[in-house]
C-alpha positions as CSV (number, residue, x, y, z in Angstrom):
1,M,-47.8,48.5,135.9
2,D,-46.1,48.1,132.5
3,N,-47.6,50.1,129.7
4,P,-48.8,47.5,127.1
5,S,-48.2,50.0,124.3
6,R,-44.5,49.9,124.8
7,T,-42.6,47.5,122.6
8,N,-39.5,45.9,124.1
9,T,-36.9,43.7,122.4
10,M,-35.1,41.1,124.5
11,A,-31.3,41.0,123.6
12,Q,-29.1,38.2,124.8
13,K,-26.3,39.6,127.1
14,K,-23.2,39.5,125.0
15,K,-19.7,40.6,125.6
16,L,-19.3,42.8,122.5
17,Q,-22.5,43.2,120.4
18,N,-24.5,45.2,122.9
19,F,-22.0,48.0,122.8
20,F,-23.4,49.0,119.5
21,N,-26.6,50.1,121.4
22,D,-24.3,52.6,123.3
23,F,-22.2,53.8,120.4
24,L,-24.5,54.2,117.5
25,P,-26.5,57.1,119.0
26,M,-23.4,59.1,120.2
27,N,-22.1,62.1,118.5
28,Y,-19.2,61.0,116.5
29,R,-16.7,63.4,118.0
30,E,-17.6,62.4,121.5
31,F,-17.5,58.8,120.5
32,R,-13.9,59.1,119.2
33,Q,-12.8,61.2,122.3
34,A,-14.2,58.4,124.6
35,V,-12.1,55.7,123.1
36,P,-9.0,56.0,125.4
37,E,-11.2,55.4,128.5
38,M,-13.0,52.4,127.0
39,S,-12.5,48.7,128.1
40,A,-10.8,46.4,125.7
41,N,-14.1,45.0,124.7
42,Q,-15.7,48.4,124.0
43,A,-12.5,49.4,122.1
44,V,-12.9,46.4,119.7
45,V,-16.4,47.4,118.7
46,A,-15.3,51.0,118.6
47,E,-12.6,50.2,116.1
48,L,-15.0,48.3,113.9
49,L,-17.3,51.3,113.8
50,R,-14.4,53.7,113.1
51,V,-13.2,51.6,110.1
52,C,-16.8,51.5,108.8
53,C,-17.2,55.2,109.2
54,E,-13.8,56.5,107.9
55,E,-12.5,53.9,105.5
56,N,-13.7,52.1,102.2
57,D,-13.6,48.7,103.8
58,V,-16.7,46.9,102.7
59,K,-15.7,43.8,104.6
60,A,-15.9,45.7,107.8
61,M,-19.2,47.3,106.8
62,K,-20.6,43.8,106.1
63,M,-19.4,42.6,109.5
64,A,-21.1,45.5,111.3
65,F,-24.3,45.1,109.4
66,E,-24.5,41.4,110.2
67,R,-23.8,42.0,113.9
68,I,-26.4,44.9,114.1
69,L,-29.0,43.8,111.7
70,G,-28.4,40.0,111.3
71,K,-27.6,38.2,108.1
72,P,-29.9,38.8,105.1
73,E,-31.9,35.7,103.9
74,R,-30.3,33.6,101.3
75,V,-31.9,31.2,98.8
76,L,-31.6,27.5,100.0
77,V,-31.8,24.7,97.5
78,I,-32.8,21.3,99.1
79,K,-32.8,18.0,97.3
80,R,-35.4,15.7,98.6
81,T,-35.0,11.9,98.7
82,V,-37.6,9.5,100.0
83,V,-36.2,6.3,101.3
84,R,-38.8,3.5,101.2
85,T,-38.0,0.2,102.9
86,V,-40.3,-2.7,101.9
87,F,-40.8,-6.0,103.8
88,P,-42.0,-8.3,101.1
89,E,-41.9,-11.4,103.4
90,A,-43.5,-9.9,106.4
91,T,-47.1,-11.1,107.3
92,K,-47.5,-8.7,110.3
93,K,-45.8,-5.9,112.1
94,L,-44.5,-5.7,115.8
95,D,-46.9,-4.6,118.6
96,K,-46.5,-1.1,120.0
97,P,-43.6,-1.2,122.3
98,V,-44.3,-0.6,126.1
99,E,-42.4,2.4,127.4
100,P,-41.1,2.2,130.9
101,T,-42.3,4.8,133.4
102,R,-39.6,7.2,133.9
103,V,-38.9,9.2,137.2
104,Q,-37.5,12.6,136.7
105,D,-34.2,13.1,138.5
106,E,-34.8,16.1,140.7
107,T,-31.2,16.3,141.7
108,V,-30.0,17.5,138.3
109,A,-29.1,21.2,138.4
110,V,-30.9,23.5,136.1
111,K,-28.6,25.6,134.1
112,Q,-29.3,29.3,134.2
113,G,-28.7,31.4,131.1
114,D,-27.4,34.9,131.1
115,E,-30.0,37.5,132.1
116,P,-31.4,39.2,129.0
117,V,-30.9,42.8,128.4
118,I,-34.2,44.6,127.7
119,I,-33.9,47.3,125.1
120,E,-36.6,49.6,123.8
121,E,-37.2,48.7,120.1
122,T,-36.9,52.3,119.0
123,N,-33.5,52.5,120.7
124,S,-32.2,49.1,119.5
125,P,-29.1,49.1,117.2
126,G,-31.0,47.6,114.3
127,H,-33.7,50.2,114.4
128,I,-31.3,53.0,114.7
129,L,-29.1,51.9,111.8
130,R,-32.2,51.2,109.6
131,K,-33.6,54.7,110.3
132,E,-30.4,56.3,109.4
133,L,-30.1,54.2,106.1
134,D,-33.6,55.3,105.1
135,E,-32.8,59.0,105.8
136,V,-29.5,59.0,104.1
137,G,-30.9,57.1,101.1
138,E,-33.8,59.4,100.6
139,S,-31.6,62.5,100.7
140,G,-29.7,64.0,97.8
141,Q,-26.4,62.4,96.7
142,A,-24.3,65.1,98.0
143,Y,-25.5,64.6,101.7
144,A,-23.7,61.5,102.2
145,Y,-20.4,63.1,101.2
146,E,-21.3,66.1,103.4
147,V,-21.7,64.0,106.4
148,G,-18.4,62.3,105.7
149,D,-16.7,65.6,105.7
150,T,-18.4,66.9,109.0
151,R,-18.5,63.7,111.0
152,D,-18.2,65.5,114.2
153,K,-21.6,67.0,113.9
154,H,-23.4,63.7,113.5
155,T,-24.2,60.5,115.3
156,V,-22.2,57.4,114.8
157,A,-25.0,55.7,113.0
158,R,-25.4,58.5,110.6
159,V,-21.8,58.6,109.7
160,L,-21.8,54.8,109.1
161,A,-24.9,54.9,106.9
162,S,-23.5,57.8,104.9
163,N,-20.1,56.2,104.4
164,V,-21.7,53.0,103.1
165,Y,-23.8,55.1,100.6
166,A,-20.7,57.1,99.6
167,V,-18.7,54.1,98.9
168,A,-21.6,52.5,96.9
169,M,-22.2,55.7,94.8
170,R,-18.5,56.1,93.9
171,G,-18.8,52.6,92.3
172,G,-15.3,51.5,93.0
173,N,-16.5,48.5,95.2
174,L,-19.7,46.7,94.1
175,G,-19.7,45.0,97.4
176,A,-21.1,48.1,99.0
177,I,-23.9,48.1,96.4
178,D,-24.7,44.6,97.1
179,L,-24.7,45.3,100.8
180,L,-27.4,48.0,100.4
181,F,-29.5,45.8,98.1
182,N,-29.4,42.9,100.6
183,Y,-30.4,45.0,103.6
184,L,-32.9,47.4,101.9
185,D,-34.6,45.1,99.6
186,G,-33.6,41.7,100.9
187,A,-31.7,38.9,99.2
188,V,-32.3,38.1,95.6
189,A,-34.5,35.2,96.8
190,D,-35.9,34.7,100.2
191,V,-37.7,31.3,99.9
192,V,-36.7,27.7,100.3
193,R,-37.1,25.8,97.1
194,L,-37.5,22.0,97.3
195,D,-35.8,20.7,94.1
196,G,-36.6,17.3,92.8
197,L,-38.0,14.2,94.6
198,D,-36.1,10.9,94.2
199,T,-37.2,7.6,95.8
200,L,-34.6,5.1,97.1
201,L,-36.1,1.6,97.4
202,L,-34.6,-0.9,99.9
203,E,-35.8,-4.4,100.6
204,N,-35.9,-6.0,104.0
205,Y,-36.7,-9.7,104.1
206,A,-37.6,-9.7,107.8
207,E,-40.8,-11.9,108.7
208,I,-42.1,-9.1,111.0
209,A,-42.2,-5.5,110.0
210,P,-41.4,-2.7,112.6
211,Y,-44.2,-1.2,114.5
212,E,-44.1,1.9,112.5
213,A,-44.6,0.1,109.2
214,I,-47.7,0.8,107.0
215,Q,-49.4,-1.8,104.8
216,G,-49.9,-0.8,101.3
217,D,-52.8,-1.7,99.0
218,D,-50.9,-4.7,97.7
219,G,-50.6,-6.1,101.3
220,V,-46.8,-5.4,101.5
221,W,-45.6,-3.6,104.6
222,Y,-43.3,-0.6,104.2
223,I,-41.9,2.4,106.0
224,E,-40.8,5.8,104.4
225,S,-38.5,8.5,105.5
226,E,-37.5,11.7,103.8
227,V,-33.9,12.8,103.6
228,M,-33.0,16.3,102.7
229,G,-29.6,17.5,101.8
């Protein structure tokens, strides 16, 4: 019987992304030594992690963060427009349409998706990386540089987190600082703002309004729809 106190995360089976789960907890030296025996898919992920750990490439760091942690939320401005169609000549609306009885086609094949991979939440790539970011961030400034100088003593996740902090603290690339702000504190705004509300009025001179029309207090039938964009 499953232990209800255990928390699992369901990860879709993917060709590349799930290798983060294998590599991040590894000792960095052992990780680099294992590269020659890796498959092509594993080697692609390993090279991304190597660049993140050994170079000052913020674009690579951003790519790894997005694949491991997902993209940070961004503000989304939506303009709202209400389209109102009035039927000034209509004296009534259509009756409710009769829907034909449908028989389900039982011969249609049901598509089976990939079997999900079950990963313990505490062992998931996102949890591991966030934990290392927290530990490196709460340590003294020198620690991030020390990890970079002694990569072989640490896990891939810690080397990655330390290099991001080292690049950010050197100040030569503001992208690293922005990356830490976005993933530690969230984006500048994380809400959807509905900006403005315009009404577009259309007239239809049909003598019978559609079934979904509503009769206003002035006796005129109308339908409304909201468009966002």
